[in-house]
N, CA and C atoms of all chains as a GROMACS GRO file, in nm:
protein
  621
    1MET      N    1   6.520   6.429   8.589
    1MET     CA    2   6.387   6.373   8.612
    1MET      C    3   6.387   6.293   8.742
    2LEU      N    4   6.278   6.307   8.816
    2LEU     CA    5   6.264   6.233   8.941
    2LEU      C    6   6.181   6.108   8.916
    3THR      N    7   6.219   5.998   8.976
    3THR     CA    8   6.143   5.874   8.961
    3THR      C    9   6.100   5.824   9.099
    4TYR      N   10   5.972   5.796   9.111
    4TYR     CA   11   5.918   5.745   9.237
    4TYR      C   12   5.842   5.615   9.211
    5LYS      N   13   5.791   5.556   9.318
    5LYS     CA   14   5.731   5.422   9.306
    5LYS      C   15   5.586   5.418   9.354
    6PHE      N   16   5.518   5.315   9.311
    6PHE     CA   17   5.386   5.283   9.365
    6PHE      C   18   5.406   5.189   9.485
    7ALA      N   19   5.331   5.213   9.592
    7ALA     CA   20   5.335   5.122   9.707
    7ALA      C   21   5.215   5.029   9.696
    8ARG      N   22   5.236   4.902   9.717
    8ARG     CA   23   5.127   4.804   9.716
    8ARG      C   24   5.070   4.798   9.858
    9GLU      N   25   4.945   4.837   9.872
    9GLU     CA   26   4.888   4.844  10.007
    9GLU      C   27   4.758   4.765  10.016
   10GLU      N   28   4.739   4.698  10.128
   10GLU     CA   29   4.623   4.611  10.147
   10GLU      C   30   4.500   4.695  10.182
   11ILE      N   31   4.388   4.667  10.115
   11ILE     CA   32   4.265   4.742  10.143
   11ILE      C   33   4.154   4.649  10.194
   12GLY      N   34   4.188   4.526  10.219
   12GLY     CA   35   4.094   4.427  10.269
   12GLY      C   36   4.166   4.293  10.268
   13LYS      N   37   4.103   4.192  10.324
   13LYS     CA   38   4.171   4.063  10.332
   13LYS      C   39   4.204   4.012  10.192
   14GLY      N   40   4.332   4.008  10.162
   14GLY     CA   41   4.377   3.956  10.032
   14GLY      C   42   4.353   4.049   9.915
   15ARG      N   43   4.308   4.172   9.941
   15ARG     CA   44   4.284   4.269   9.834
   15ARG      C   45   4.382   4.384   9.848
   16TYR      N   46   4.438   4.423   9.735
   16TYR     CA   47   4.544   4.524   9.738
   16TYR      C   48   4.516   4.636   9.639
   17THR      N   49   4.576   4.751   9.666
   17THR     CA   50   4.574   4.860   9.570
   17THR      C   51   4.717   4.914   9.558
   18TYR      N   52   4.738   4.997   9.457
   18TYR     CA   53   4.872   5.055   9.435
   18TYR      C   54   4.861   5.206   9.442
   19ARG      N   55   4.940   5.265   9.528
   19ARG     CA   56   4.933   5.411   9.548
   19ARG      C   57   5.066   5.477   9.513
   20PRO      N   58   5.060   5.582   9.429
   20PRO     CA   59   5.185   5.651   9.393
   20PRO      C   60   5.235   5.737   9.508
   21LYS      N   61   5.356   5.707   9.554
   21LYS     CA   62   5.410   5.777   9.671
   21LYS      C   63   5.538   5.851   9.632
   22ALA      N   64   5.540   5.980   9.656
   22ALA     CA   65   5.659   6.060   9.628
   22ALA      C   66   5.752   6.058   9.749
   23LEU      N   67   5.871   6.109   9.729
   23LEU     CA   68   5.966   6.126   9.839
   23LEU      C   69   5.996   6.274   9.849
   24ILE      N   70   5.949   6.337   9.955
   24ILE     CA   71   5.967   6.482   9.970
   24ILE      C   72   6.032   6.514  10.104
   25GLU      N   73   6.076   6.638  10.115
   25GLU     CA   74   6.136   6.682  10.242
   25GLU      C   75   6.075   6.814  10.283
   26ILE      N   76   6.038   6.822  10.409
   26ILE     CA   77   5.988   6.946  10.466
   26ILE      C   78   6.063   6.968  10.598
   27GLU      N   79   6.136   7.077  10.604
   27GLU     CA   80   6.217   7.110  10.722
   27GLU      C   81   6.301   6.991  10.770
   28GLY      N   82   6.363   6.924  10.676
   28GLY     CA   83   6.457   6.817  10.710
   28GLY      C   84   6.394   6.681  10.733
   29ASN      N   85   6.262   6.677  10.742
   29ASN     CA   86   6.194   6.549  10.760
   29ASN      C   87   6.147   6.497  10.625
   30GLN      N   88   6.172   6.370  10.600
   30GLN     CA   89   6.119   6.309  10.477
   30GLN      C   90   5.974   6.266  10.498
   31PHE      N   91   5.897   6.276  10.390
   31PHE     CA   92   5.759   6.227  10.389
   31PHE      C   93   5.736   6.150  10.259
   32PHE      N   94   5.638   6.059  10.260
   32PHE     CA   95   5.606   5.979  10.142
   32PHE      C   96   5.458   5.998  10.105
   33PRO      N   97   5.420   6.116  10.060
   33PRO     CA   98   5.278   6.144  10.035
   33PRO      C   99   5.226   6.080   9.906
   34ILE      N  100   5.097   6.058   9.903
   34ILE     CA  101   5.030   6.015   9.780
   34ILE      C  102   5.026   6.132   9.683
   35VAL      N  103   5.051   6.106   9.557
   35VAL     CA  104   5.037   6.208   9.452
   35VAL      C  105   4.905   6.179   9.382
   36ASP      N  106   4.812   6.275   9.388
   36ASP     CA  107   4.675   6.249   9.346
   36ASP      C  108   4.630   6.347   9.237
   37SER      N  109   4.626   6.297   9.113
   37SER     CA  110   4.587   6.384   9.001
   37SER      C  111   4.438   6.416   9.001
   38GLY      N  112   4.362   6.354   9.091
   38GLY     CA  113   4.219   6.383   9.101
   38GLY      C  114   4.186   6.478   9.215
   39CYS      N  115   4.288   6.527   9.279
   39CYS     CA  116   4.271   6.616   9.394
   39CYS      C  117   4.311   6.758   9.351
   40ASP      N  118   4.217   6.853   9.356
   40ASP     CA  119   4.246   6.987   9.305
   40ASP      C  120   4.361   7.055   9.378
   41THR      N  121   4.363   7.039   9.508
   41THR     CA  122   4.460   7.111   9.592
   41THR      C  123   4.518   7.016   9.696
   42THR      N  124   4.644   7.037   9.728
   42THR     CA  125   4.710   6.957   9.832
   42THR      C  126   4.634   6.970   9.964
   43VAL      N  127   4.622   6.859  10.035
   43VAL     CA  128   4.549   6.857  10.161
   43VAL      C  129   4.643   6.814  10.274
   44ILE      N  130   4.642   6.889  10.382
   44ILE     CA  131   4.721   6.853  10.500
   44ILE      C  132   4.633   6.866  10.624
   45SER      N  133   4.678   6.805  10.732
   45SER     CA  134   4.601   6.816  10.857
   45SER      C  135   4.646   6.940  10.935
   46GLU      N  136   4.561   6.982  11.026
   46GLU     CA  137   4.595   7.097  11.112
   46GLU      C  138   4.718   7.063  11.197
   47GLY      N  139   4.728   6.937  11.239
   47GLY     CA  140   4.844   6.895  11.318
   47GLY      C  141   4.972   6.909  11.237
   48PHE      N  142   4.966   6.875  11.110
   48PHE     CA  143   5.081   6.887  11.020
   48PHE      C  144   5.117   7.035  11.004
   49ALA      N  145   5.014   7.118  10.983
   49ALA     CA  146   5.037   7.262  10.965
   49ALA      C  147   5.102   7.320  11.091
   50ASP      N  148   5.051   7.282  11.207
   50ASP     CA  149   5.106   7.333  11.333
   50ASP      C  150   5.252   7.289  11.351
   51ALA      N  151   5.279   7.163  11.317
   51ALA     CA  152   5.413   7.108  11.337
   51ALA      C  153   5.517   7.180  11.252
   52PHE      N  154   5.476   7.229  11.135
   52PHE     CA  155   5.572   7.290  11.044
   52PHE      C  156   5.547   7.440  11.021
   53GLY      N  157   5.470   7.500  11.109
   53GLY     CA  158   5.452   7.644  11.105
   53GLY      C  159   5.382   7.695  10.980
   54ILE      N  160   5.292   7.616  10.925
   54ILE     CA  161   5.217   7.659  10.806
   54ILE      C  162   5.096   7.740  10.853
   55LYS      N  163   5.091   7.866  10.810
   55LYS     CA  164   4.987   7.956  10.860
   55LYS      C  165   4.851   7.922  10.801
   56LYS      N  166   4.750   7.930  10.888
   56LYS     CA  167   4.612   7.908  10.843
   56LYS      C  168   4.554   8.039  10.795
   57GLY      N  169   4.508   8.040  10.670
   57GLY     CA  170   4.449   8.161  10.613
   57GLY      C  171   4.298   8.158  10.618
   58GLU      N  172   4.238   8.212  10.514
   58GLU     CA  173   4.092   8.219  10.510
   58GLU      C  174   4.029   8.081  10.504
   59LYS      N  175   3.904   8.075  10.552
   59LYS     CA  176   3.831   7.948  10.547
   59LYS      C  177   3.770   7.929  10.408
   60THR      N  178   3.757   7.804  10.370
   60THR     CA  179   3.689   7.770  10.246
   60THR      C  180   3.624   7.634  10.264
   61GLU      N  181   3.561   7.583  10.160
   61GLU     CA  182   3.495   7.453  10.173
   61GLU      C  183   3.568   7.349  10.090
   62LEU      N  184   3.590   7.234  10.148
   62LEU     CA  185   3.647   7.120  10.076
   62LEU      C  186   3.536   7.018  10.058
   63LYS      N  187   3.515   6.980   9.933
   63LYS     CA  188   3.408   6.883   9.907
   63LYS      C  189   3.470   6.749   9.873
   64ALA      N  190   3.432   6.647   9.945
   64ALA     CA  191   3.480   6.512   9.920
   64ALA      C  192   3.359   6.422   9.898
   65PHE      N  193   3.341   6.378   9.774
   65PHE     CA  194   3.225   6.299   9.734
   65PHE      C  195   3.099   6.378   9.766
   66ARG      N  196   3.015   6.334   9.859
   66ARG     CA  197   2.889   6.406   9.883
   66ARG      C  198   2.898   6.507   9.997
   67GLU      N  199   3.004   6.494  10.076
   67GLU     CA  200   3.012   6.578  10.195
   67GLU      C  201   3.109   6.694  10.176
   68GLY      N  202   3.070   6.808  10.231
   68GLY     CA  203   3.161   6.922  10.229
   68GLY      C  204   3.196   6.958  10.372
   69PHE      N  205   3.317   7.006  10.394
   69PHE     CA  206   3.350   7.054  10.527
   69PHE      C  207   3.445   7.173  10.519
   70GLU      N  208   3.448   7.245  10.630
   70GLU     CA  209   3.524   7.370  10.634
   70GLU      C  210   3.673   7.343  10.657
   71VAL      N  211   3.754   7.411  10.578
   71VAL     CA  212   3.900   7.397  10.592
   71VAL      C  213   3.962   7.536  10.582
   72TYR      N  214   4.090   7.543  10.614
   72TYR     CA  215   4.164   7.669  10.600
   72TYR      C  216   4.251   7.661  10.475
   73GLN      N  217   4.278   7.777  10.416
   73GLN     CA  218   4.372   7.782  10.305
   73GLN      C  219   4.512   7.812  10.359
   74GLY      N  220   4.612   7.761  10.289
   74GLY     CA  221   4.749   7.787  10.331
   74GLY      C  222   4.845   7.769  10.213
   75LYS      N  223   4.972   7.786  10.240
   75LYS     CA  224   5.075   7.766  10.138
   75LYS      C  225   5.200   7.712  10.206
   76PHE      N  226   5.274   7.629  10.137
   76PHE     CA  227   5.402   7.584  10.192
   76PHE      C  228   5.496   7.539  10.081
   77ASN      N  229   5.620   7.514  10.119
   77ASN     CA  230   5.724   7.475  10.023
   77ASN      C  231   5.758   7.328  10.039
   78ILE      N  232   5.788   7.265   9.927
   78ILE     CA  233   5.824   7.122   9.930
   78ILE      C  234   5.951   7.101   9.847
   79ARG      N  235   6.042   7.022   9.901
   79ARG     CA  236   6.157   6.975   9.823
   79ARG      C  237   6.130   6.832   9.781
   80PHE      N  238   6.122   6.808   9.650
   80PHE     CA  239   6.106   6.672   9.598
   80PHE      C  240   6.246   6.612   9.586
   81LEU      N  241   6.268   6.502   9.653
   81LEU     CA  242   6.403   6.445   9.658
   81LEU      C  243   6.430   6.348   9.544
   82GLY      N  244   6.551   6.362   9.488
   82GLY     CA  245   6.599   6.268   9.389
   82GLY      C  246   6.700   6.174   9.451
   83LYS      N  247   6.755   6.087   9.367
   83LYS     CA  248   6.856   5.994   9.417
   83LYS      C  249   6.978   6.069   9.466
   84GLU      N  250   7.005   6.183   9.399
   84GLU     CA  251   7.116   6.270   9.439
   84GLU      C  252   7.062   6.411   9.456
   85GLN      N  253   7.132   6.488   9.538
   85GLN     CA  254   7.082   6.622   9.570
   85GLN      C  255   7.066   6.710   9.446
   86ARG      N  256   7.153   6.692   9.345
   86ARG     CA  257   7.147   6.778   9.226
   86ARG      C  258   7.016   6.756   9.147
   87LEU      N  259   6.949   6.644   9.173
   87LEU     CA  260   6.824   6.615   9.103
   87LEU      C  261   6.701   6.673   9.175
   88ASP      N  262   6.721   6.722   9.295
   88ASP     CA  263   6.607   6.772   9.374
   88ASP      C  264   6.534   6.886   9.302
   89GLU      N  265   6.406   6.893   9.324
   89GLU     CA  266   6.325   7.004   9.274
   89GLU      C  267   6.253   7.069   9.392
   90VAL      N  268   6.264   7.200   9.402
   90VAL     CA  269   6.194   7.270   9.511
   90VAL      C  270   6.078   7.348   9.452
   91LEU      N  271   5.959   7.322   9.502
   91LEU     CA  272   5.841   7.398   9.459
   91LEU      C  273   5.797   7.484   9.577
   92THR      N  274   5.775   7.612   9.547
   92THR     CA  275   5.742   7.706   9.656
   92THR      C  276   5.598   7.754   9.645
   93ASP      N  277   5.549   7.799   9.758
   93ASP     CA  278   5.413   7.855   9.766
   93ASP      C  279   5.307   7.762   9.708
   94ILE      N  280   5.316   7.636   9.743
   94ILE     CA  281   5.216   7.540   9.696
   94ILE      C  282   5.088   7.561   9.778
   95PRO      N  283   4.976   7.591   9.710
   95PRO     CA  284   4.852   7.610   9.786
   95PRO      C  285   4.811   7.479   9.854
   96CYS      N  286   4.756   7.491   9.974
   96CYS     CA  287   4.708   7.370  10.042
   96CYS      C  288   4.580   7.402  10.118
   97LEU      N  289   4.508   7.297  10.150
   97LEU     CA  290   4.390   7.308  10.235
   97LEU      C  291   4.421   7.236  10.366
   98ILE      N  292   4.393   7.305  10.475
   98ILE     CA  293   4.429   7.252  10.607
   98ILE      C  294   4.302   7.202  10.676
   99VAL      N  295   4.300   7.072  10.703
   99VAL     CA  296   4.181   7.010  10.763
   99VAL      C  297   4.188   7.025  10.915
  100PRO      N  298   4.092   7.097  10.975
  100PRO     CA  299   4.097   7.119  11.121
  100PRO      C  300   4.077   6.988  11.197
  101LYS      N  301   4.130   6.989  11.318
  101LYS     CA  302   4.108   6.874  11.408
  101LYS      C  303   3.960   6.869  11.442
  102GLU      N  304   3.908   6.749  11.452
  102GLU     CA  305   3.770   6.736  11.494
  102GLU      C  306   3.766   6.653  11.620
  103LYS      N  307   3.684   6.699  11.714
  103LYS     CA  308   3.682   6.634  11.846
  103LYS      C  309   3.655   6.484  11.838
  104GLU      N  310   3.568   6.446  11.744
  104GLU     CA  311   3.531   6.304  11.741
  104GLU      C  312   3.636   6.214  11.675
  105TYR      N  313   3.737   6.278  11.611
  105TYR     CA  314   3.842   6.199  11.548
  105TYR      C  315   3.976   6.230  11.614
  106ASP      N  316   4.046   6.126  11.660
  106ASP     CA  317   4.179   6.152  11.715
  106ASP      C  318   4.286   6.130  11.608
  107GLU      N  319   4.241   6.088  11.488
  107GLU     CA  320   4.335   6.056  11.381
  107GLU      C  321   4.354   6.176  11.288
  108ASP      N  322   4.479   6.212  11.262
  108ASP     CA  323   4.509   6.323  11.170
  108ASP      C  324   4.484   6.282  11.025
  109ALA      N  325   4.440   6.380  10.944
  109ALA     CA  326   4.426   6.354  10.800
  109ALA      C  327   4.563   6.331  10.738
  110ASP      N  328   4.564   6.257  10.628
  110ASP     CA  329   4.688   6.227  10.558
  110ASP      C  330   4.736   6.350  10.480
  111LEU      N  331   4.859   6.340  10.430
  111LEU     CA  332   4.916   6.442  10.341
  111LEU      C  333   4.896   6.392  10.199
  112VAL      N  334   4.820   6.467  10.118
  112VAL     CA  335   4.792   6.427   9.980
  112VAL      C  336   4.832   6.543   9.888
  113LEU      N  337   4.917   6.515   9.792
  113LEU     CA  338   4.962   6.620   9.700
  113LEU      C  339   4.867   6.628   9.581
  114GLY      N  340   4.808   6.745   9.561
  114GLY     CA  341   4.712   6.765   9.454
  114GLY      C  342   4.768   6.847   9.338
  115ILE      N  343   4.678   6.894   9.255
  115ILE     CA  344   4.717   6.956   9.128
  115ILE      C  345   4.782   7.094   9.144
  116ALA      N  346   4.715   7.185   9.217
  116ALA     CA  347   4.760   7.325   9.220
  116ALA      C  348   4.903   7.339   9.272
  117GLY      N  349   4.986   7.405   9.193
  117GLY     CA  350   5.123   7.432   9.234
  117GLY      C  351   5.218   7.316   9.213
  118ILE      N  352   5.166   7.202   9.174
  118ILE     CA  353   5.252   7.084   9.153
  118ILE      C  354   5.237   7.032   9.010
  119PHE      N  355   5.114   6.992   8.974
  119PHE     CA  356   5.093   6.938   8.839
  119PHE      C  357   5.107   7.047   8.732
  120ASP      N  358   5.081   7.172   8.772
  120ASP     CA  359   5.094   7.281   8.674
  120ASP      C  360   5.238   7.327   8.660
  121LYS      N  361   5.327   7.274   8.743
  121LYS     CA  362   5.468   7.312   8.732
  121LYS      C  363   5.556   7.192   8.695
  122SER      N  364   5.492   7.077   8.673
  122SER     CA  365   5.568   6.955   8.645
  122SER      C  366   5.492   6.867   8.546
  123LYS      N  367   5.569   6.788   8.474
  123LYS     CA  368   5.508   6.684   8.392
  123LYS      C  369   5.518   6.555   8.474
  124ILE      N  370   5.403   6.501   8.510
  124ILE     CA  371   5.402   6.380   8.593
  124ILE      C  372   5.341   6.267   8.512
  125SER      N  373   5.416   6.159   8.496
  125SER     CA  374   5.369   6.046   8.415
  125SER      C  375   5.364   5.920   8.500
  126PHE      N  376   5.245   5.861   8.506
  126PHE     CA  377   5.227   5.740   8.586
  126PHE      C  378   5.243   5.616   8.498
  127ASN      N  379   5.314   5.517   8.548
  127ASN     CA  380   5.329   5.391   8.477
  127ASN      C  381   5.318   5.276   8.578
  128LEU      N  382   5.195   5.240   8.606
  128LEU     CA  383   5.173   5.136   8.709
  128LEU      C  384   5.230   5.002   8.667
  129ASN      N  385   5.230   4.974   8.535
  129ASN     CA  386   5.286   4.846   8.489
  129ASN      C  387   5.431   4.830   8.533
  130LYS      N  388   5.502   4.942   8.537
  130LYS     CA  389   5.642   4.936   8.582
  130LYS      C  390   5.655   4.971   8.729
  131GLY      N  391   5.542   5.001   8.792
  131GLY     CA  392   5.544   5.033   8.935
  131GLY      C  393   5.609   5.166   8.966
  132LYS      N  394   5.615   5.253   8.864
  132LYS     CA  395   5.688   5.380   8.883
  132LYS      C  396   5.611   5.497   8.826
  133PHE      N  397   5.647   5.616   8.870
  133PHE     CA  398   5.601   5.737   8.804
  133PHE      C  399   5.716   5.837   8.804
  134THR      N  400   5.711   5.926   8.705
  134THR     CA  401   5.820   6.023   8.692
  134THR      C  402   5.766   6.164   8.703
  135MET      N  403   5.854   6.253   8.741
  135MET     CA  404   5.816   6.393   8.760
  135MET      C  405   5.927   6.480   8.702
  136GLN      N  406   5.888   6.569   8.615
  136GLN     CA  407   5.987   6.655   8.552
  136GLN      C  408   5.940   6.799   8.557
  137ARG      N  409   6.023   6.888   8.606
  137ARG     CA  410   5.987   7.029   8.619
  137ARG      C  411   5.965   7.092   8.482
  138ILE      N  412   5.857   7.167   8.469
  138ILE     CA  413   5.832   7.242   8.345
  138ILE      C  414   5.887   7.382   8.367
  139LEU      N  415   5.972   7.425   8.277
  139LEU     CA  416   6.029   7.559   8.291
  139LEU      C  417   5.938   7.659   8.223
  140ASN      N  418   5.886   7.755   8.298
  140ASN     CA  419   5.798   7.856   8.240
  140ASN      C  420   5.878   7.978   8.194
  141MET      N  421   6.762   5.135   9.356
  141MET     CA  422   6.812   5.268   9.388
  141MET      C  423   6.810   5.287   9.538
  142SER      N  424   6.907   5.232   9.604
  142SER     CA  425   6.908   5.250   9.749
  142SER      C  426   7.033   5.324   9.793
  143ASN      N  427   7.016   5.442   9.842
  143ASN     CA  428   7.125   5.515   9.903
  143ASN      C  429   7.070   5.581  10.028
  144THR      N  430   7.151   5.659  10.095
  144THR     CA  431   7.105   5.713  10.223
  144THR      C  432   6.982   5.803  10.208
  145ARG      N  433   6.967   5.867  10.093
  145ARG     CA  434   6.853   5.956  10.071
  145ARG      C  435   6.725   5.876  10.052
  146THR      N  436   6.736   5.761   9.991
  146THR     CA  437   6.616   5.686   9.956
  146THR      C  438   6.601   5.557  10.038
  147THR      N  439   6.691   5.534  10.131
  147THR     CA  440   6.690   5.409  10.208
  147THR      C  441   6.554   5.384  10.275
  148ASN      N  442   6.507   5.483  10.350
  148ASN     CA  443   6.381   5.464  10.424
  148ASN      C  444   6.260   5.458  10.329
  149TYR      N  445   6.266   5.536  10.222
  149TYR     CA  446   6.158   5.535  10.122
  149TYR      C  447   6.149   5.397  10.057
  150ASP      N  448   6.262   5.346  10.010
  150ASP     CA  449   6.263   5.214   9.945
  150ASP      C  450   6.215   5.106  10.042
  151TRP      N  451   6.258   5.117  10.166
  151TRP     CA  452   6.219   5.018  10.266
  151TRP      C  453   6.068   5.025  10.292
  152TYR      N  454   6.015   5.147  10.297
  152TYR     CA  455   5.871   5.164  10.317
  152TYR      C  456   5.792   5.104  10.200
  153ILE      N  457   5.835   5.133  10.079
  153ILE     CA  458   5.764   5.085   9.960
  153ILE      C  459   5.760   4.932   9.957
  154GLU      N  460   5.868   4.871  10.002
  154GLU     CA  461   5.880   4.725   9.988
  154GLU      C  462   5.818   4.646  10.103
  155ASN      N  463   5.773   4.714  10.205
  155ASN     CA  464   5.722   4.640  10.321
  155ASN      C  465   5.578   4.675  10.355
  156ASN      N  466   5.522   4.594  10.444
  156ASN     CA  467   5.383   4.607  10.483
  156ASN      C  468   5.375   4.663  10.626
  157PHE      N  469   5.294   4.766  10.642
  157PHE     CA  470   5.287   4.831  10.773
  157PHE      C  471   5.144   4.829  10.829
  158ASN      N  472   5.068   4.727  10.792
  158ASN     CA  473   4.928   4.718  10.834
  158ASN      C  474   4.909   4.727  10.985
  159GLU      N  475   5.009   4.682  11.060
  159GLU     CA  476   4.994   4.686  11.205
  159GLU      C  477   4.983   4.830  11.257
  160TYR      N  478   5.022   4.926  11.172
  160TYR     CA  479   5.012   5.067  11.211
  160TYR      C  480   4.901   5.139  11.135
  161ALA      N  481   4.803   5.065  11.084
  161ALA     CA  482   4.696   5.123  11.003
  161ALA      C  483   4.634   5.244  11.071
  162SER      N  484   4.614   5.350  10.995
  162SER     CA  485   4.554   5.476  11.039
  162SER      C  486   4.643   5.556  11.133
  163GLU      N  487   4.769   5.521  11.142
  163GLU     CA  488   4.862   5.595  11.228
  163GLU      C  489   4.974   5.658  11.143
  164TRP      N  490   5.038   5.758  11.198
  164TRP     CA  491   5.161   5.813  11.143
  164TRP      C  492   5.276   5.733  11.202
  165ILE      N  493   5.374   5.700  11.119
  165ILE     CA  494   5.492   5.630  11.171
  165ILE      C  495   5.617   5.713  11.142
  166ALA      N  496   5.716   5.699  11.229
  166ALA     CA  497   5.847   5.764  11.210
  166ALA      C  498   5.950   5.654  11.186
  167ILE      N  499   6.029   5.672  11.080
  167ILE     CA  500   6.127   5.570  11.042
  167ILE      C  501   6.268   5.630  11.048
  168ILE      N  502   6.356   5.560  11.115
  168ILE     CA  503   6.498   5.597  11.115
  168ILE      C  504   6.577   5.470  11.085
  169ASN      N  505   6.664   5.478  10.987
  169ASN     CA  506   6.748   5.363  10.950
  169ASN      C  507   6.667   5.233  10.933
  170LYS      N  508   6.564   5.239  10.855
  170LYS     CA  509   6.480   5.122  10.823
  170LYS      C  510   6.419   5.058  10.949
  171ARG      N  511   6.384   5.140  11.046
  171ARG     CA  512   6.320   5.092  11.167
  171ARG      C  513   6.210   5.190  11.208
  172VAL      N  514   6.093   5.135  11.240
  172VAL     CA  515   5.985   5.221  11.290
  172VAL      C  516   6.016   5.253  11.436
  173VAL      N  517   6.044   5.381  11.461
  173VAL     CA  518   6.085   5.420  11.597
  173VAL      C  519   5.970   5.483  11.676
  174GLY      N  520   5.857   5.506  11.610
  174GLY     CA  521   5.744   5.562  11.680
  174GLY      C  522   5.620   5.560  11.594
  175HIS      N  523   5.505   5.556  11.657
  175HIS     CA  524   5.378   5.559  11.581
  175HIS      C  525   5.272   5.625  11.666
  176GLU      N  526   5.197   5.714  11.605
  176GLU     CA  527   5.094   5.792  11.676
  176GLU      C  528   4.983   5.828  11.578
  177LYS      N  529   4.864   5.854  11.631
  177LYS     CA  530   4.756   5.900  11.543
  177LYS      C  531   4.772   6.048  11.511
  178ASN      N  532   4.846   6.117  11.595
  178ASN     CA  533   4.865   6.262  11.579
  178ASN      C  534   5.010   6.290  11.542
  179ILE      N  535   5.030   6.359  11.430
  179ILE     CA  536   5.167   6.381  11.380
  179ILE      C  537   5.249   6.470  11.473
  180LYS      N  538   5.185   6.567  11.536
  180LYS     CA  539   5.258   6.657  11.625
  180LYS      C  540   5.315   6.581  11.745
  181THR      N  541   5.233   6.491  11.798
  181THR     CA  542   5.276   6.408  11.912
  181THR      C  543   5.392   6.320  11.871
  182LEU      N  544   5.384   6.266  11.748
  182LEU     CA  545   5.491   6.178  11.699
  182LEU      C  546   5.622   6.256  11.684
  183ILE      N  547   5.615   6.374  11.625
  183ILE     CA  548   5.736   6.454  11.605
  183ILE      C  549   5.800   6.490  11.740
  184LYS      N  550   5.717   6.526  11.837
  184LYS     CA  551   5.770   6.560  11.970
  184LYS      C  552   5.838   6.438  12.033
  185PHE      N  553   5.773   6.323  12.020
  185PHE     CA  554   5.828   6.199  12.075
  185PHE      C  555   5.966   6.170  12.015
  186VAL      N  556   5.976   6.183  11.883
  186VAL     CA  557   6.103   6.152  11.815
  186VAL      C  558   6.210   6.255  11.853
  187GLN      N  559   6.169   6.381  11.860
  187GLN     CA  560   6.267   6.486  11.898
  187GLN      C  561   6.322   6.461  12.039
  188ASP      N  562   6.233   6.420  12.129
  188ASP     CA  563   6.276   6.397  12.267
  188ASP      C  564   6.366   6.274  12.279
  189LYS      N  565   6.331   6.170  12.205
  189LYS     CA  566   6.403   6.043  12.220
  189LYS      C  567   6.525   6.031  12.130
  190TYR      N  568   6.519   6.089  12.012
  190TYR     CA  569   6.630   6.077  11.916
  190TYR      C  570   6.681   6.217  11.881
  191HIS      N  571   6.742   6.279  11.979
  191HIS     CA  572   6.783   6.420  11.967
  191HIS      C  573   6.852   6.450  11.834
  192GLY      N  574   6.798   6.546  11.764
  192GLY     CA  575   6.865   6.593  11.642
  192GLY      C  576   6.839   6.510  11.519
  193LYS      N  577   6.785   6.389  11.536
  193LYS     CA  578   6.763   6.305  11.417
  193LYS      C  579   6.633   6.347  11.348
  194LYS      N  580   6.636   6.347  11.217
  194LYS     CA  581   6.518   6.382  11.139
  194LYS      C  582   6.464   6.254  11.076
  195PRO      N  583   6.354   6.204  11.127
  195PRO     CA  584   6.302   6.078  11.074
  195PRO      C  585   6.226   6.098  10.943
  196ALA      N  586   6.202   5.989  10.875
  196ALA     CA  587   6.104   5.989  10.766
  196ALA      C  588   5.969   5.964  10.833
  197ILE      N  589   5.870   6.038  10.789
  197ILE     CA  590   5.738   6.028  10.852
  197ILE      C  591   5.634   6.001  10.744
  198THR      N  592   5.546   5.909  10.771
  198THR     CA  593   5.439   5.885  10.674
  198THR      C  594   5.315   5.832  10.744
  199LYS      N  595   5.202   5.852  10.679
  199LYS     CA  596   5.077   5.800  10.733
  199LYS      C  597   5.050   5.665  10.670
  200VAL      N  598   5.017   5.568  10.753
  200VAL     CA  599   4.978   5.436  10.702
  200VAL      C  600   4.826   5.437  10.689
  201GLU      N  601   4.779   5.420  10.568
  201GLU     CA  602   4.634   5.422  10.547
  201GLU      C  603   4.569   5.304  10.618
  202GLY      N  604   4.442   5.324  10.653
  202GLY     CA  605   4.366   5.211  10.707
  202GLY      C  606   4.341   5.111  10.595
  203MET      N  607   4.295   4.993  10.630
  203MET     CA  608   4.272   4.892  10.527
  203MET      C  609   4.138   4.915  10.459
  204HIS      N  610   4.134   5.023  10.384
  204HIS     CA  611   4.010   5.055  10.313
  204HIS      C  612   4.046   5.135  10.188
  205LYS      N  613   3.951   5.142  10.098
  205LYS     CA  614   3.974   5.223   9.979
  205LYS      C  615   3.964   5.370  10.018
  206ILE      N  616   4.040   5.456   9.947
  206ILE     CA  617   4.028   5.598   9.974
  206ILE      C  618   3.984   5.670   9.847
  207LEU      N  619   3.918   5.783   9.868
  207LEU     CA  620   3.864   5.859   9.755
  207LEU      C  621   3.977   5.923   9.677
   0.00000   0.00000   0.00000
């Protein structure tokens, strides 16, 4: 079983929130993405896709609250890191949505891990009281 | 749980990076070695300056709630 932590992050003067952050590896680089059970599909930026050779497929629409915008579909592999290598879990062909660069924004979208290809292949249990969450591969 | 695999992760979780809000940061050995709004630019910078090293990379959220 993999165990990860919540990060305490400031969202305003003296106001904080707690975000579940996993430890993953993509092409040798570690990342600490948010794990979001309310997000249907993993979301990455076009810059991220370009950096790691993730191919942009067909276009589709991503709806966030009231606004929808055009994104590309893609797939990629993630290694979820454990304390020791033998605990690692590799998930392949995880569907993702690639958010294109927009001229008016110079900031890349974050990496957010969603349900498809992750929650359906793992049992993920959040325990904010302990500041931790666990992830266990479901064997099909 | 701090070992070489989780060193940068644990350090990130335990510290505040508000000064880099809305930017991607690259961490090597518990040190922020670069920060950029664009991840591709950051990766190129780290590759050029720290040949062969693979940093931990993460986005620091802005100081706002996210959906």
